[in-house]
C-alpha positions in Angstrom: -1.2 35.8 36.6 -4.6 34.6 35.8 -7.4 35.8 38.4 -10.4 33.5 38.1 -12.7 35.8 39.8 -12.0 38.3 36.9 -12.7 35.2 34.3 -15.7 34.7 36.5 -17.2 38.6 36.5 -16.3 38.7 32.5 -18.5 35.1 31.5 -21.5 36.6 33.5 -21.3 39.9 31.7 -21.4 38.1 28.2 -24.7 35.6 29.5 -27.3 36.7 27.5 -24.3 36.3 24.3 -24.0 32.8 25.6 -28.0 32.0 26.0 -28.4 33.0 21.9 -24.6 31.1 21.2 -26.1 28.0 22.8 -29.2 28.4 21.5 -28.3 28.8 18.1 -25.8 26.0 18.3 -29.0 23.5 19.1 -31.2 24.9 16.5 -28.2 24.3 13.8 -27.2 20.6 15.4 -31.3 19.4 15.4 -31.4 20.4 11.7 -28.0 18.7 10.9 -29.9 15.7 12.4 -32.8 16.1 10.1 -30.6 16.3 7.2 -28.9 13.1 8.2 -32.1 11.3 8.1 -32.9 12.4 4.4 -29.2 11.1 3.8 -29.8 7.5 5.1 -33.0 7.1 3.1 -31.0 7.8 0.2 -28.8 6.0 -2.2 -25.4 6.9 -2.0 -25.2 7.4 -5.5 -27.8 10.1 -5.3 -26.4 12.0 -2.3 -23.1 12.0 -4.1 -24.4 13.4 -7.3 -26.3 16.4 -5.5 -23.4 17.3 -4.2 -20.8 17.0 -7.5 -23.4 18.9 -9.2 -22.7 22.2 -6.9 -21.2 24.7 -9.1 -19.1 26.1 -5.9 -16.4 24.3 -5.0 -15.6 22.9 -1.7 -13.9 20.3 1.0 -16.9 18.1 1.3 -16.9 14.0 1.4 -19.1 11.5 -0.9 -21.1 9.0 1.1 -20.0 5.3 0.0 -21.8 1.9 0.2 -21.5 1.4 3.6 -24.0 4.2 4.6 -26.5 1.5 3.4 -26.1 -0.4 6.5 -26.4 2.9 8.5 -23.9 5.5 9.8 -22.9 3.5 12.9 -20.7 0.5 11.9 -19.0 -1.9 15.1 -15.7 -2.7 13.8 -14.3 -4.8 16.8 -14.1 -8.5 16.0 -15.5 -9.3 19.3 -17.1 -7.5 21.6 -14.8 -7.0 25.2 -16.7 -7.4 28.5 -13.6 -7.1 30.7 -10.1 -6.3 31.3 -8.8 -9.4 30.3 -10.4 -10.0 27.7 -9.3 -6.3 26.5 -6.4 -7.2 27.0 -6.0 -10.5 25.6 -7.7 -8.9 22.2 -5.1 -6.5 22.4 -2.1 -9.0 22.2 -3.9 -11.1 19.6 -4.3 -8.0 17.3 -1.1 -6.2 17.8 1.3 -9.6 18.7 3.9 -10.1 16.0 2.3 -6.8 13.6 4.5 -4.1 12.4 3.1 -0.7 13.8 5.1 2.6 13.1 4.6 6.4 13.5 6.8 9.5 12.5 6.2 12.9 14.6 8.0 15.9 14.6 8.6 19.1 16.1 9.9 22.7 15.0 11.9 25.8 16.2 10.9 28.9 14.5 13.0 32.3 14.6 12.7 34.4 17.8 13.4 38.4 17.5 14.7 38.3 21.0 17.9 36.4 20.0 18.0 37.9 16.4 17.9 34.2 14.9 17.3 34.9 11.0 16.7 30.8 10.6 14.6 27.7 12.1 14.7 24.1 12.3 12.5 21.0 12.2 12.8 17.9 14.3 11.2 14.5 12.9 11.4 11.7 15.4 10.3 8.3 14.8 9.5 4.6 16.4 9.0 1.0 15.2 7.4 -1.4 17.4 7.7 -5.0 16.2 5.5 -6.0 19.2 7.9 -9.0 19.4 9.7 -10.0 22.6 12.8 -11.0 20.1 13.1 -8.0 18.8 13.8 -5.0 20.2 11.6 -1.4 19.2 13.4 0.9 16.8 13.7 4.8 17.1 16.1 7.9 16.4 15.2 11.4 15.2 17.0 13.9 12.5 17.0 17.4 12.6 17.5 20.4 9.4 18.4 23.6 9.7 15.5 25.6 7.6 17.1 28.6 6.2 15.2 31.8 4.4 15.7 31.6 0.5 14.8 34.5 -2.2 11.5 32.9 -3.0 11.0 32.7 0.8 8.0 34.7 1.8 7.0 33.6 5.4 10.0 32.0 6.8 7.3 30.2 9.8 5.2 29.3 7.0 7.9 27.4 5.0 9.1 25.7 8.7 5.6 24.5 8.4 6.0 23.2 5.2 9.0 21.4 5.6 8.0 20.3 9.1 4.9 18.4 7.6 7.1 17.2 4.2 10.0 15.6 6.4 7.3 14.1 8.5 5.6 12.3 5.3 9.0 11.4 3.5 10.4 9.9 6.4 7.1 7.6 6.7 7.2 6.5 3.2 11.3 5.7 3.8 9.7 3.6 6.5 7.1 2.0 4.4 9.3 1.2 1.8 11.7 -0.4 4.0 9.2 -2.1 6.0 7.7 -3.7 2.9 10.8 -5.4 2.4 10.8 -7.5 5.6 8.8 -10.5 6.6 5.6 -10.2 8.3 2.5 -12.2 9.0 0.1 -9.4 10.0 -0.2 -6.6 8.0 1.8 -3.9 9.1 0.3 -0.4 9.9 1.8 3.2 9.4 0.6 6.3 11.7 0.7 10.0 11.0 0.0 12.5 13.6 -2.6 14.7 11.5 -4.7 15.1 8.5 -3.7 14.5 5.3 -6.4 16.0 3.8 -5.0 19.5 2.9 -8.3 22.0 3.6 -6.1 23.3 6.5 -4.0 25.1 3.6 -5.1 28.1 2.2 -2.9 29.4 -0.1 -3.3 27.7 -3.8 0.4 27.8 -4.4 1.6 25.9 -1.3 -0.9 23.7 -1.4 0.0 22.2 -4.5 3.5 21.6 -2.6 1.5 20.0 0.5 -0.5 17.8 -2.0 2.2 16.4 -3.7 3.9 15.1 -0.4 0.9 13.5 0.6 0.2 11.9 -2.6 3.8 10.4 -2.6 3.0 9.2 0.4 -0.1 7.7 -0.5 1.0 5.9 -3.8 4.0 4.3 -1.5 1.6 3.3 0.9 -0.5 1.6 -2.1 2.7 0.3 -3.9 3.6 -1.4 -0.4 0.1 -2.6 0.7 0.9 -0.9 4.1 -2.1 1.1 5.4 -1.0 4.7 6.8 -3.1 6.0 9.4 -3.8 10.1 9.4 -5.1 10.1 13.0 -6.9 13.6 13.9 -7.4 13.3 17.7 -9.7 16.3 18.0 -10.7 17.3 14.5 -12.5 20.7 13.8 -13.8 19.8 10.1 -16.6 20.7 8.7 -16.7 18.3 5.6 -20.1 16.2 6.3 -22.2 19.1 7.6 -20.8 21.0 4.7 -21.9 18.4 1.9 -25.0 18.0 4.2 -25.8 21.8 3.4 -25.0 20.9 0.0 -27.7 18.3 -0.9 -30.4 19.1 0.9 -30.4 23.4 0.0 -30.1 23.8 3.7 -30.1 27.4 4.6 -26.1 28.5 6.1 -26.4 27.7 9.9 -25.1 29.6 12.0 -24.2 27.0 15.0 -20.2 25.7 14.8 -21.5 22.2 14.4 -18.4 20.2 13.4 -18.5 16.8 12.0 -17.1 14.7 15.3 -19.6 16.4 17.1 -22.6 15.3 14.8 -21.2 12.1 15.1 -20.5 11.7 18.8 -24.4 11.8 18.5 -24.0 8.5 17.1 -21.1 6.9 18.6 -21.2 6.1 21.7 -19.7 2.8 22.7 -16.1 2.0 22.3 -14.9 0.5 19.2 -18.1 2.1 17.3 -16.8 3.5 13.8 -18.9 5.8 11.5 -19.7 4.9 7.8 -16.5 5.5 5.8 -16.6 8.7 3.5 -14.5 9.5 0.5 -12.5 12.9 0.4 -14.3 15.1 -2.3 -10.9 16.8 -3.0 -8.9 14.2 -3.0 -10.1 11.6 -4.8 -7.3 9.1 -3.4 -8.2 9.1 0.2 -11.3 8.5 2.9 -12.3 9.2 6.4 -14.6 7.9 9.0 -15.0 8.9 12.6 -14.1 6.0 15.8 -15.4 6.5 19.3 -11.5 5.1 20.6 -11.3 6.8 24.0 -13.7 6.7 27.2 -12.2 10.2 28.5 -13.8 12.0 25.7 -17.3 12.7 24.2 -15.9 13.2 20.4 -14.5 10.6 18.4 -11.5 10.8 16.8 -10.8 11.1 12.5 -9.2 8.7 10.9 -8.4 9.4 7.3 -7.0 6.4 5.4 -6.1 5.9 1.4 -9.2 4.9 -0.7 -7.4 1.7 -1.6 -8.0 0.3 1.7 -11.7 0.9 1.8 -11.7 -1.0 -1.8 -10.0 -3.9 -0.4 -11.9 -4.4 2.5 -9.4 -3.7 5.3 -10.6 -1.0 7.3 -12.0 -2.4 10.2 -8.3 -4.6 10.5 -7.0 -1.3 10.6 -9.1 0.6 13.2 -8.8 -2.9 15.1 -5.2 -1.7 15.4 -5.8 1.8 15.8 -8.2 0.3 18.7 -5.6 -1.7 20.3 -2.4 1.0 20.4 -5.0 3.3 21.7 -5.6 0.6 24.7 -2.1 0.8 25.4 -1.8 4.5 24.9 -4.4 5.6 27.3 -6.8 6.9 24.3 -4.5 7.6 22.1 -2.3 5.5 19.9 0.6 4.5 21.3 3.5 4.9 18.3 2.3 8.4 17.8 3.2 9.4 21.6 6.9 7.5 21.2 7.3 9.3 18.0 6.0 12.7 19.8 8.0 12.1 23.1 11.2 11.9 20.4 11.0 14.7 18.4 9.2 17.2 20.7 11.3 20.2 22.1 10.6 22.1 24.7 11.2 25.7 25.5 14.2 25.4 27.5 15.6 22.7 24.7 14.9 25.7 22.2 16.9 28.6 24.3 20.5 25.8 24.1 19.7 25.6 20.6 20.0 29.1 20.6 22.7 29.2 23.1 24.9 26.6 20.7 24.3 27.6 17.3 25.9 31.1 18.8 28.4 29.5 19.7 29.4 27.3 16.9 29.4 29.6 14.4 29.8 32.5 16.0 27.0 34.3 15.6 26.1 37.2 18.2 22.9 36.6 18.5 22.3 36.6 22.1 19.4 37.1 24.3 17.4 40.1 24.4 17.1 42.0 27.6 13.4 41.5 27.5 13.8 37.7 27.2 16.1 37.7 30.2 13.7 39.6 32.6 10.8 37.4 31.3 12.5 34.4 32.1 13.6 35.4 35.3 10.4 36.7 36.5 7.7 34.3 34.8 6.1 31.4 37.0 3.0 30.4 36.3 0.6 31.7 38.8 -3.6 31.2 39.1 -5.8 33.4 41.9 -8.5 32.0 43.0 
């Protein structure tokens, strides 16, 4: 039970701390904006040299020549002044273009069931945007058992889900590259292809191997893959600014997306493209693709897409699919709906496994009690 009056009391008790936090964030934000003004006055190669000369290893970004034209770019091929124009533009971009996506979900071991293994489920969706050709969708599921070298089964399940998503998408790219098409197909991946979220170095190498395979497959097939992060908490650009201009460590937690929100105000605007320092075959930018949220989304692309001048074409497809999906790319939305495993379905999974392989896992008394008594309640 959630009591909102108690939440109000808790907020009031921390009012002084909250005021200090706001002041620190405001100061940090101003400092980053000043650093950005310095960046825009520099040649990208000079900024990059200052970062690359830094002895400390960090997950930053390098500027590209796009920055010479400023931080803000308008990637639409024409302005949209009405809902009718938006509808016509969306049709122009997507009609007869293949877009496809992969997403996954997982079941982790549950001590209340005595379950010693987990599962990952991968869903995929292919949309041909052609009235004569139906969309395709399917899913696959794999059980994940602990092995002799498994340190943390949950960590292993997280990786297996990521790996299966990556290799499924790579296989779809190979399949679609054999088809005839008149417009550039676009693959969507729900999540980051840059791996700063992986802290364990040994595990990071496994993640990196999978990502590199996907990026190589993408380049060989000449089919771009979009790593889409709707709400990014990355600090790559702000860390590069700190390093290049020898800024004192900022106390406020200013993310790249928060900084970019200062520049990207109109739907369809994007930031300049940056190269990711830790993975030389990938880059990123920020895209204002929704009117429902202030911060832009983070878009990660293979570096070959930038080098071939395809960034705006790819981002136009992202924007068009976001029009279909009400602010979120429609192919990912559908893939998610295919792959998702609801809580009630997880219980059915446990019961099915118990019945089929005669494991006496069974619900604990605690879990039975919770399922009976727990109902979402909010007290105002």
